[in-house]
C-alpha positions in Angstrom: 205.8 -123.5 76.4 203.2 -122.5 79.2 204.5 -119.0 79.3 203.8 -118.8 75.3 200.2 -120.4 75.9 199.5 -117.6 78.9 200.7 -114.7 76.2 198.3 -116.5 73.9 195.3 -116.2 76.1 196.5 -112.2 76.3 196.3 -112.3 73.0 193.0 -113.7 72.5 191.5 -111.3 75.3 192.8 -108.3 73.7 190.9 -109.3 70.6 187.7 -108.7 72.3 187.7 -104.7 72.3 187.7 -105.6 68.5 184.9 -107.6 68.6 183.1 -106.0 70.6 183.5 -102.6 68.4 182.5 -105.1 65.0 179.3 -105.9 67.2 178.4 -102.1 67.6 178.8 -101.4 64.0 177.2 -103.9 62.8 179.9 -105.6 61.2 179.0 -109.4 60.6 181.6 -110.3 58.4 184.6 -109.2 60.5 182.2 -110.6 63.8 182.8 -113.6 62.4 186.4 -113.3 62.0 187.1 -112.2 65.2 184.7 -115.0 67.0 187.1 -117.5 64.6 190.3 -115.7 65.8 189.7 -115.8 69.3 188.4 -119.4 69.6 191.7 -120.5 67.6 194.2 -118.4 69.3 192.8 -119.1 72.8 191.8 -123.0 71.7 196.0 -123.4 71.0 196.8 -121.2 74.7 195.0 -123.0 76.9 196.4 -126.2 76.8 199.8 -125.1 76.6 199.0 -122.7 79.7 197.6 -125.7 81.6 201.2 -127.7 81.3 202.7 -128.0 84.4 205.9 -126.5 85.3 208.7 -128.1 85.6 211.7 -125.9 85.9 211.1 -122.5 86.6 215.2 -121.3 85.9 215.2 -119.8 82.6 219.0 -118.8 81.3 220.0 -116.3 78.8 219.2 -119.0 75.7 216.0 -119.3 77.0 215.1 -116.1 77.5 216.3 -115.0 73.7 214.3 -117.6 72.4 211.4 -117.1 74.4 211.7 -113.5 73.1 211.6 -114.1 70.1 209.5 -117.1 69.5 206.7 -114.7 71.2 207.0 -112.2 68.3 206.9 -115.0 65.6 203.8 -116.4 67.5 202.3 -113.4 68.1 202.2 -112.5 64.7 200.9 -115.7 63.5 197.8 -115.8 65.0 197.2 -111.8 64.9 197.6 -112.2 61.5 194.1 -114.4 61.7 191.3 -111.6 61.2 192.9 -109.7 58.7 192.9 -113.8 56.6 189.1 -114.2 57.8 187.5 -111.4 56.6 185.8 -110.9 53.2 188.5 -110.4 50.0 190.7 -110.9 53.3 194.8 -110.6 52.6 196.7 -113.8 51.9 199.3 -115.5 54.6 202.1 -113.2 53.3 200.4 -110.1 53.4 198.4 -110.6 56.9 201.7 -112.0 58.4 203.3 -108.5 57.3 200.6 -106.3 58.6 200.5 -108.1 61.8 204.5 -108.0 62.4 204.2 -104.6 61.3 201.6 -103.7 64.1 203.6 -105.7 66.5 206.7 -104.3 66.1 205.1 -100.5 65.3 206.6 -100.2 61.8 203.4 -98.9 60.5 204.0 -100.2 56.8 200.6 -101.7 55.4 199.7 -104.1 52.8 196.0 -102.5 52.6 195.5 -100.5 49.7 192.7 -98.5 51.3 192.4 -98.5 55.1 188.9 -96.4 54.9 187.2 -99.3 53.4 188.2 -101.6 56.4 185.3 -102.5 59.1 186.1 -100.5 62.4 187.1 -103.8 64.0 189.6 -104.7 62.1 191.2 -101.0 62.4 191.2 -101.1 66.1 192.6 -104.4 66.0 195.3 -102.7 63.8 195.7 -100.3 66.3 195.7 -102.8 69.0 198.8 -104.2 67.8 200.9 -100.9 68.0 199.4 -100.9 71.6 200.8 -104.8 72.5 203.4 -104.4 70.6 204.6 -100.5 71.8 206.4 -101.6 75.3 206.8 -105.2 74.2 205.2 -107.8 74.1 207.3 -109.6 76.7 206.4 -106.7 79.7 203.1 -108.9 79.3 204.9 -111.2 81.4 204.3 -109.4 84.1 201.2 -111.6 84.7 203.4 -114.7 84.9 206.6 -113.3 86.3 205.7 -113.9 89.8 205.8 -117.9 89.0 209.6 -117.6 87.9 212.5 -116.7 90.0 214.3 -113.5 89.6 216.8 -114.4 87.2 214.3 -115.6 84.9 212.2 -112.5 84.8 215.7 -110.5 84.4 216.3 -112.6 81.8 213.2 -111.8 79.9 212.8 -108.2 80.5 216.7 -107.5 79.1 215.8 -109.6 76.6 212.8 -107.4 75.7 213.4 -104.0 76.9 216.6 -102.6 74.5 219.1 -99.8 75.0 222.3 -98.7 76.1 221.9 -99.8 79.4 219.4 -101.0 81.7 219.0 -98.8 84.9 216.0 -100.1 86.9 213.9 -97.6 88.3 212.8 -99.6 90.9 213.8 -102.1 93.0 212.0 -105.2 91.4 211.7 -106.2 88.1 208.2 -106.6 88.1 207.6 -103.3 89.6 209.8 -101.3 86.9 207.6 -103.4 84.3 204.6 -102.3 86.1 206.0 -98.4 86.4 206.9 -98.4 82.6 203.6 -99.5 81.9 201.6 -97.3 83.9 203.5 -94.0 81.9 202.7 -95.8 78.5 198.9 -95.9 79.5 198.7 -92.6 81.2 199.8 -91.2 78.2 197.2 -93.0 75.7 194.6 -91.7 77.7 195.7 -87.7 78.1 196.6 -88.4 74.5 193.1 -89.8 73.5 191.2 -87.4 75.3 193.0 -84.2 73.6 192.5 -85.8 70.0 188.8 -86.6 71.2 188.5 -82.7 72.0 189.5 -81.8 68.6 188.1 -82.5 65.1 188.7 -86.4 65.9 185.4 -88.7 66.6 186.3 -90.9 69.6 187.3 -93.8 67.4 189.8 -92.2 65.4 191.3 -90.7 68.6 191.5 -94.3 70.0 193.5 -95.6 67.2 195.8 -92.8 66.6 196.4 -92.8 70.5 197.7 -95.9 70.2 199.8 -95.1 66.8 201.4 -92.2 68.6 202.6 -93.2 72.0 203.3 -96.9 70.5 205.5 -94.8 67.7 204.1 -97.1 65.0 202.1 -95.5 62.4 198.7 -97.2 61.6 196.2 -94.6 60.8 192.3 -94.7 60.1 192.6 -92.7 57.2 194.7 -93.5 53.6 196.3 -90.2 53.9 197.4 -90.5 57.4 197.1 -87.6 59.9 197.5 -85.1 57.5 193.5 -86.4 56.1 192.4 -84.1 58.9 194.1 -81.5 57.5 194.3 -79.6 61.0 197.0 -77.9 62.8 195.4 -78.9 66.1 196.0 -82.5 65.5 199.2 -82.1 63.7 200.7 -80.4 66.5 199.5 -82.3 69.1 200.6 -85.8 67.5 203.5 -84.1 66.9 204.3 -83.1 70.9 203.0 -86.7 71.8 205.6 -88.2 69.3 208.0 -86.3 70.6 208.0 -87.3 74.4 207.4 -90.8 73.5 211.0 -90.8 71.8 212.0 -90.2 75.2 213.1 -93.0 77.8 210.1 -94.1 79.6 211.9 -94.7 82.6 213.0 -90.9 82.4 209.3 -90.0 81.7 208.2 -92.0 85.1 211.3 -90.3 87.1 209.5 -86.7 85.7 206.0 -87.6 86.6 207.3 -88.1 90.3 208.9 -84.8 90.3 212.5 -85.2 88.8 212.0 -82.6 85.8 215.3 -81.6 85.9 216.7 -84.8 85.1 215.3 -84.2 81.7 217.3 -81.7 80.7 220.4 -83.2 82.3 220.3 -85.9 80.8 222.5 -86.3 78.0 220.7 -88.4 75.5 217.8 -85.4 75.6 219.9 -82.6 74.8 221.4 -84.7 72.0 217.8 -85.7 70.9 216.4 -82.5 71.5 219.4 -81.0 69.3 219.2 -83.2 66.5 215.5 -82.6 65.9 216.2 -78.5 65.9 218.8 -78.8 63.6 216.7 -81.1 61.2 213.4 -78.6 61.1 215.8 -75.6 60.3 217.6 -77.1 58.2 214.7 -78.4 56.2 212.6 -75.9 56.7 215.1 -73.4 54.8 215.7 -76.1 52.3 211.8 -76.5 51.5 210.7 -72.5 52.1 213.2 -71.2 49.7 213.9 -73.8 47.6 210.6 -76.3 47.5 207.2 -75.5 47.5 206.3 -75.0 51.5 204.9 -72.3 52.6 205.2 -70.8 56.2 202.6 -72.8 57.7 204.2 -75.9 56.6 207.4 -75.2 57.8 206.3 -74.2 61.4 203.7 -77.2 61.9 204.0 -80.1 58.5 207.8 -79.8 58.4 208.5 -80.5 62.5 205.6 -83.4 62.6 207.2 -85.3 59.5 210.4 -84.9 61.3 209.9 -85.9 64.4 207.5 -88.7 62.7 211.0 -90.2 60.9 213.0 -89.8 64.0 211.0 -91.3 66.3 210.0 -94.2 64.0 206.0 -93.5 64.0 205.9 -93.2 60.4 202.5 -90.8 60.3 202.6 -88.7 57.1 202.3 -84.7 58.1 202.8 -84.0 54.2 203.9 -84.8 51.0 207.8 -85.4 51.5 207.8 -87.2 48.2 208.1 -83.7 46.8 210.6 -82.5 48.9 214.2 -81.8 47.5 216.6 -84.5 47.5 218.8 -82.6 50.6 215.7 -82.7 52.5 214.8 -86.4 52.1 218.3 -87.3 53.0 217.9 -85.1 56.0 214.9 -87.5 57.0 216.7 -90.9 55.9 219.3 -90.2 58.4 216.3 -89.7 61.3 215.2 -92.7 60.2 218.4 -94.5 60.6 219.2 -92.8 63.9 215.5 -93.3 65.6 215.3 -91.6 69.1 216.2 -92.5 72.6 216.4 -96.3 74.4 214.1 -97.0 76.4 211.1 -95.6 74.1 209.0 -97.4 71.8 211.3 -96.2 69.1 213.4 -97.9 66.7 216.7 -97.2 64.9 219.9 -96.9 66.2 219.3 -94.9 69.1 220.6 -91.3 69.8 222.2 -92.9 73.2 224.8 -94.7 70.8 225.2 -92.0 68.2 225.9 -89.7 71.7 228.2 -92.1 72.8 230.2 -92.4 69.2 230.2 -88.4 68.8 232.1 -88.2 72.7 234.4 -91.0 71.3 235.0 -89.3 68.4 236.2 -86.1 70.3 237.9 -87.9 72.5 240.2 -89.6 69.6 240.7 -86.2 68.6 241.6 -84.9 71.4 244.9 -87.8 72.1 245.6 -86.7 68.6 247.1 -83.8 70.2 247.6 -85.1 73.7 248.5 -88.9 73.3 249.6 -89.3 76.9 246.0 -87.8 78.1 243.7 -89.9 80.0 240.1 -89.2 79.0 237.2 -91.0 79.9 233.8 -90.8 77.9 230.9 -90.1 80.2 227.1 -90.2 79.4 225.0 -88.7 82.0 227.5 -88.6 84.5 228.8 -92.1 84.2 232.2 -93.4 82.6 231.8 -95.3 79.8 233.4 -98.8 79.5 235.4 -100.3 76.5 232.9 -103.1 76.9 230.2 -101.1 76.1 231.7 -98.9 73.4 232.7 -102.3 71.5 228.8 -103.6 71.8 227.5 -100.1 70.6 230.3 -101.1 67.5 229.3 -104.3 66.8 225.7 -103.2 66.7 225.7 -100.6 64.8 228.1 -102.9 62.8 224.9 -105.5 62.6 223.0 -102.3 61.9 224.7 -101.7 58.1 225.1 -105.5 57.5 221.6 -106.2 58.0 220.8 -103.3 55.9 223.2 -104.4 52.8 221.9 -108.1 52.6 218.4 -107.0 53.1 218.2 -104.1 50.5 220.3 -107.1 48.1 217.7 -109.7 48.9 214.7 -107.1 48.1 216.3 -106.2 44.9 216.5 -109.7 44.1 212.5 -109.7 44.1 212.7 -107.5 41.5 212.2 -103.9 43.6 214.2 -101.4 42.1 217.3 -100.3 43.7 216.4 -96.9 45.8 213.4 -98.4 46.7 214.6 -101.6 48.2 217.0 -99.0 50.0 214.5 -96.6 51.7 212.0 -100.2 52.1 215.2 -102.0 54.1 215.9 -98.8 56.2 212.5 -98.5 57.2 211.9 -101.8 58.0 215.1 -102.0 59.9 214.4 -99.1 61.9 210.7 -99.8 62.4 210.1 -96.8 60.7 206.8 -97.3 58.3 207.4 -94.4 55.7 207.4 -95.2 52.3 209.0 -93.7 49.4 208.8 -93.9 45.6 207.3 -97.7 45.2 206.1 -98.2 48.5 204.8 -94.7 49.3 201.5 -95.1 48.8 201.3 -99.0 50.3 203.4 -102.1 50.4 200.5 -104.0 48.7 202.1 -104.6 45.2 205.4 -105.8 46.7 205.5 -109.6 45.9 205.2 -112.0 48.8 209.0 -113.3 48.8 209.7 -109.5 49.2 207.0 -109.4 52.5 208.2 -112.3 53.8 211.8 -110.4 54.1 210.7 -107.6 55.1 208.8 -109.4 57.7 211.9 -110.7 59.2 213.9 -107.3 59.2 211.0 -105.8 61.4 211.6 -108.4 63.7 215.4 -108.4 63.4 215.3 -104.5 64.4 213.1 -104.6 66.8 214.8 -106.3 68.8 218.1 -104.9 67.7 219.7 -107.6 65.9 221.6 -109.5 68.7 218.7 -111.7 70.1 217.8 -112.4 66.7 221.2 -113.1 65.2 222.6 -114.7 68.3 220.1 -117.7 67.5 221.8 -118.3 64.1 225.2 -119.0 65.6 226.4 -122.2 66.4 227.2 -121.5 69.9 223.7 -120.9 70.8 223.0 -124.4 70.5 225.4 -125.6 72.1 224.7 -127.7 75.5 
């Protein structure tokens, strides 16, 4: 409870920049909204933060429970500014919007974001910034209060991936290193966008959305609204970079650039993107209506946006040929690299499945052969392969259940499929009924999709394990 209280104080502090922007633009109504929201959030967080600490020992159960509760509680208090503005959102819409921001999904229930106050637009971007590297990494401030085991339980419950190779000896140092890379990328991208056609406010908001691979924009037409190849190319590059493991990027900053291409996952990541770009580019150029500039700039941006789960719209992909849309759907499901801010199954697991498939085909020809599966030079254990298979199975079970539940709310089957896939992969792209906005979906559908976003962001195990009887046994 004390940790949640401290984290709520962090959330209240992150509302202050949005309040400052509202004051600068003299947005009276949003000023009131943020003042009330900050007062409520800090008012609930402070008493909890002052509670005495009885036991610093945190096991796996407590780590999983605190991780899930943090996302739920952060979304509950983070939705307050959206509710208190004039003509504000109802509870279902506001919670969806906040969960979408914190899980870096990027789906929105606002029919038009261009009419929103600047303070609210910044708060949407800040939810991406907070959620990008994970709310639990804010426990940097409280990890020193815990023992080493407790810090590791929190870190492992939040930082998802196929392995957890610590880049620094201590868990707090590892988290600080990751945040250093994260903030550096945000600063560089903000300056580059500001140097182009964007003003400073738009540059900051889109930087937060890009590095967190979130997708919230200050424009209704997303980044396509700027009609600038410069903006599209710069954002595409940084979406691509943000899809790489931040631990690997940290090593690159210290001169180990060769490790980037030696990494099996990175090579798979680059190869998948290039194959998709060539395939969709050829389909849309020869069978669709895309011109040469769109093939060179717009299509690569849209596909990188899809695989990194950013969800920016660089082109109107609803006009694409069906084979192109299928390729993009596959990219949404795959996602980028583990250790990044992206959603989806992750390229690491696809690489492992691919190598296991190659091994099984080889063993058909040579039954007695011993063929180890190596990723980045390390032999993959059967336990890891089993966990990978279980996660992918959970992904598709969640996908089927989510699609079924959404279809019960009256959403068409194809729209339900795309919306479920988008939420589970924390992607945010919409198609058909959800193409422009998720505003017209009923409240029940929004609560379902909020749950899907959380399950996808925490990679299934963290949330689903709490639904088992064994979790609650003493």
